[in-house]
C-alpha positions as CSV (number, residue, x, y, z in Angstrom):
1,X,112.0,-124.8,210.9
2,X,112.1,-121.1,209.0
3,X,111.8,-118.8,211.5
4,X,113.3,-115.6,209.9
5,X,114.1,-114.3,213.3
6,X,116.7,-117.3,214.4
7,X,120.3,-116.5,212.7
8,X,122.0,-119.3,214.0
9,X,121.3,-123.4,213.2
10,X,122.7,-126.8,214.5
11,X,122.5,-129.3,212.6
12,X,123.6,-132.8,214.4
13,X,121.6,-135.3,211.9
14,X,122.0,-134.4,208.5
15,X,123.8,-135.1,205.1
16,X,126.9,-132.8,206.4
17,X,126.5,-131.6,210.6
18,X,127.7,-128.6,211.5
19,X,126.7,-124.5,212.5
20,X,125.2,-122.5,210.0
21,X,124.2,-118.8,209.6
22,X,121.7,-119.1,207.3
23,X,118.3,-121.6,206.5
24,X,118.1,-121.4,203.4
25,X,120.4,-121.2,200.1
26,X,122.5,-123.6,198.3
27,X,124.7,-126.0,201.2
28,X,122.8,-123.9,203.6
29,X,121.2,-125.3,206.6
30,X,118.0,-126.9,205.0
31,X,119.8,-128.9,202.3
32,X,121.1,-130.9,205.2
33,X,118.2,-132.2,206.4
34,X,115.3,-132.1,203.6
35,X,114.7,-135.7,203.4
36,X,117.3,-136.7,205.7
37,X,116.2,-139.6,207.7
38,X,116.2,-138.9,211.4
39,X,117.7,-135.8,211.2
40,X,118.2,-133.8,214.2
41,X,118.6,-129.9,214.2
42,X,117.7,-126.7,216.1
43,X,117.4,-122.9,215.3
44,X,119.0,-120.5,217.1
45,X,118.5,-116.7,218.2
46,X,122.3,-115.8,219.2
47,X,125.4,-117.8,218.9
48,X,125.6,-118.3,222.5
49,X,122.3,-120.1,222.8
50,X,123.4,-122.4,220.1
51,X,126.4,-123.4,221.4
52,X,125.1,-124.0,224.6
53,X,122.2,-126.2,223.1
54,X,125.5,-128.1,221.4
55,X,127.4,-128.4,224.8
56,X,124.2,-130.9,226.4
57,X,125.6,-133.4,223.6
58,X,129.0,-136.1,224.4
59,X,131.7,-134.7,222.4
60,X,131.9,-138.7,221.1
61,X,128.6,-138.3,219.6
62,X,129.1,-135.3,217.8
63,X,131.0,-134.3,214.4
64,X,134.6,-132.8,214.0
65,X,133.7,-129.6,213.3
66,X,130.8,-129.7,216.0
67,X,133.5,-130.5,218.2
68,X,135.5,-127.6,217.0
69,X,132.7,-125.3,217.2
70,X,132.6,-126.2,221.4
71,X,136.4,-125.8,221.5
72,X,136.6,-122.5,219.9
73,X,133.5,-121.2,222.1
74,X,136.2,-121.2,225.1
75,X,135.0,-122.6,228.9
76,X,133.0,-119.8,229.7
77,X,130.3,-120.0,227.2
78,X,128.0,-121.9,228.9
79,X,127.3,-118.5,231.6
80,X,124.3,-117.0,230.0
81,X,125.7,-113.4,229.0
82,X,123.4,-110.3,230.1
83,X,123.7,-109.3,225.7
84,X,122.7,-112.9,225.3
85,X,119.2,-112.9,227.6
86,X,118.6,-109.3,226.2
87,X,118.7,-110.7,222.8
88,X,116.1,-113.5,223.8
89,X,114.1,-111.2,225.3
90,X,114.1,-108.7,222.4
91,X,113.1,-111.8,220.5
92,X,110.3,-112.0,222.4
93,X,111.1,-114.9,224.3
94,X,110.1,-115.7,228.2
95,X,113.8,-116.4,230.2
96,X,112.9,-118.6,232.7
97,X,115.8,-119.3,235.7
98,X,115.5,-122.2,237.7
99,X,116.9,-123.8,240.4
100,X,115.8,-126.9,243.5
101,X,117.5,-128.3,246.0
102,X,116.7,-130.9,249.0
103,X,118.8,-130.4,252.9
104,X,120.5,-134.1,253.2
105,X,118.9,-135.4,249.7
106,X,116.1,-136.9,250.6
107,X,115.0,-134.2,252.9
108,X,113.1,-130.7,253.0
109,X,113.2,-129.3,249.4
110,X,112.6,-126.1,247.6
111,X,112.3,-124.2,244.3
112,X,113.2,-120.7,243.2
113,X,112.2,-119.4,239.8
114,X,112.8,-116.1,238.1
115,X,110.2,-115.2,234.7
116,X,111.5,-112.4,232.5
117,X,109.5,-110.9,229.7
118,X,110.2,-107.6,228.1
119,X,110.4,-105.1,230.9
120,X,108.3,-107.5,233.2
121,X,110.0,-109.6,236.1
122,X,108.3,-112.5,238.7
123,X,109.8,-114.5,241.1
124,X,108.2,-118.1,242.6
125,X,109.2,-120.1,245.2
126,X,107.8,-123.7,247.1
127,X,108.7,-126.4,249.0
128,X,108.1,-129.6,250.3
129,X,108.5,-132.1,253.9
130,X,110.4,-134.6,252.0
131,X,111.7,-134.7,248.2
132,X,115.1,-134.5,246.5
133,X,117.0,-132.9,244.7
134,X,116.4,-133.8,241.0
135,X,112.8,-133.0,242.1
136,X,112.9,-130.2,242.7
137,X,114.4,-128.9,239.6
138,X,112.4,-130.8,237.9
139,X,109.6,-128.6,240.3
140,X,111.2,-125.3,239.4
141,X,110.8,-125.7,235.1
142,X,107.0,-127.0,235.8
143,X,106.1,-124.3,238.2
144,X,107.6,-122.0,235.5
145,X,105.8,-123.0,232.5
146,X,102.4,-123.6,234.7
147,X,102.4,-119.4,235.7
148,X,102.3,-118.6,231.4
149,X,98.9,-117.7,230.8
150,X,98.8,-117.9,227.0
151,X,101.2,-120.5,224.6
152,X,104.6,-118.8,224.6
153,X,108.2,-119.2,223.2
154,X,110.3,-119.4,226.0
155,X,114.1,-120.1,227.2
156,X,114.8,-122.4,230.3
157,X,117.7,-121.2,232.1
158,X,118.7,-124.3,234.8
159,X,122.4,-125.5,236.3
160,X,120.8,-129.6,236.6
161,X,122.2,-131.5,234.1
162,X,119.7,-133.8,235.2
163,X,117.0,-131.9,233.5
164,X,118.8,-130.1,230.7
165,X,120.4,-133.1,229.3
166,X,117.2,-135.4,229.5
167,X,115.2,-133.0,228.0
168,X,117.4,-131.8,225.2
169,X,118.8,-135.1,223.9
170,X,114.8,-136.6,223.9
171,X,116.0,-138.9,226.7
172,X,112.2,-138.2,228.8
173,X,110.3,-138.7,225.9
174,X,111.8,-141.9,225.1
175,X,111.0,-143.2,228.9
176,X,107.6,-142.4,228.2
177,X,107.3,-143.8,224.4
178,X,109.0,-146.9,226.5
179,X,106.4,-146.7,229.3
180,X,108.6,-145.2,231.6
181,X,111.1,-147.7,231.4
182,X,115.0,-146.4,230.6
183,X,115.9,-149.9,229.9
184,X,114.5,-153.4,229.7
185,X,115.5,-153.3,233.5
186,X,115.2,-149.8,234.7
187,X,112.3,-147.7,235.4
188,X,112.7,-143.9,234.9
189,X,112.7,-142.0,238.1
190,X,110.3,-139.3,238.1
191,X,108.0,-140.3,235.8
192,X,105.2,-137.8,237.2
193,X,106.9,-135.1,236.9
194,X,108.4,-135.7,233.9
195,X,105.1,-136.4,232.4
196,X,103.9,-133.0,233.3
197,X,107.0,-131.0,232.2
198,X,106.8,-132.8,228.6
199,X,103.1,-131.5,228.8
200,X,103.8,-128.5,229.5
201,X,106.8,-128.6,227.0
202,X,103.8,-129.6,224.1
203,X,102.3,-126.2,225.2
204,X,104.9,-124.2,224.7
205,X,107.9,-124.1,222.5
206,X,110.5,-124.2,225.0
207,X,114.4,-124.4,225.0
208,X,116.7,-125.6,228.1
209,X,120.2,-123.8,228.7
210,X,122.8,-125.6,231.3
211,X,124.8,-123.2,233.1
212,X,127.1,-123.8,236.2
213,X,126.0,-123.2,239.4
214,X,127.2,-120.9,242.3
215,X,129.3,-118.6,239.4
216,X,128.0,-115.7,240.3
217,X,125.2,-115.6,237.9
218,X,122.5,-112.9,239.3
219,X,119.3,-114.4,238.6
220,X,120.6,-118.2,239.2
221,X,122.1,-117.0,242.4
222,X,118.5,-115.4,243.5
223,X,117.1,-119.4,242.3
224,X,119.1,-120.8,245.1
225,X,118.4,-118.1,247.4
226,X,114.6,-118.6,247.0
227,X,115.1,-122.5,247.2
228,X,116.5,-122.7,250.5
229,X,114.4,-119.9,252.2
230,X,111.1,-122.6,250.8
231,X,113.0,-125.4,251.8
232,X,113.2,-124.0,255.7
233,X,109.3,-122.7,255.5
234,X,107.5,-124.4,258.2
235,X,104.4,-126.8,257.8
236,X,105.4,-128.1,254.4
237,X,103.0,-129.7,251.9
238,X,103.6,-133.5,250.8
239,X,105.6,-134.2,247.8
240,X,103.0,-136.9,246.9
241,X,105.0,-138.0,243.9
242,X,108.0,-138.9,246.1
243,X,105.9,-140.4,249.7
244,X,103.3,-142.2,248.2
245,X,106.0,-144.4,246.4
246,X,106.8,-145.9,250.2
247,X,110.6,-144.8,249.6
248,X,111.3,-143.0,252.6
249,X,108.6,-141.8,255.5
250,X,109.6,-137.9,257.0
251,X,111.9,-138.3,259.9
252,X,110.4,-138.0,263.6
253,X,111.1,-134.9,265.4
254,X,110.4,-137.0,268.9
């Protein structure tokens, strides 16, 4: 956890939960979690990155001073500013913007990805003849991580709360540990993709950040256009993880 490049630390569960600007030192972040059972904490390069991770937790579960951090951040902090993205890139992170959607949900679907690393930029997209919005959001993250040819430090920026909250709050890992059961009665949806995404996150160091969709974030808007174009392509392949379960057959053309 002692990454010298990181300047902000959030302690969710510890002796004194809060936002810290130092890891070592009297009363600083490390002291709050060392020896504390089930401590929950994370380090960040920028304050905006820290605040956006914090937004993935409901206010009811946070200590009052962490709720104050969110209130002080204001309503616009869920949009990654250009300088924040540049800070991440300058720190050596791969920044991946993702989006996905399915027409009529379920229906033909597509995903779009924009990857940035230092001075490089790359676009990816793909689609399926019958799938769902959530699966396409997940496919976008998977496609972006699969394109990396070596273990990397990654920030995924997505407008899908389904994906972001499930990852940062640890729900997906709990579902996996419980045999893909959400609880005693319900199975976790999209277990095939969660398993693949978790495996990729074990290969890389991955953080997730949620942003509002269709809110003039340039790269997010580009991902949306890529996803729509992919969903409208002809001769789309089968999303086997969706169709093989017999949930729904593709609509007949005649």
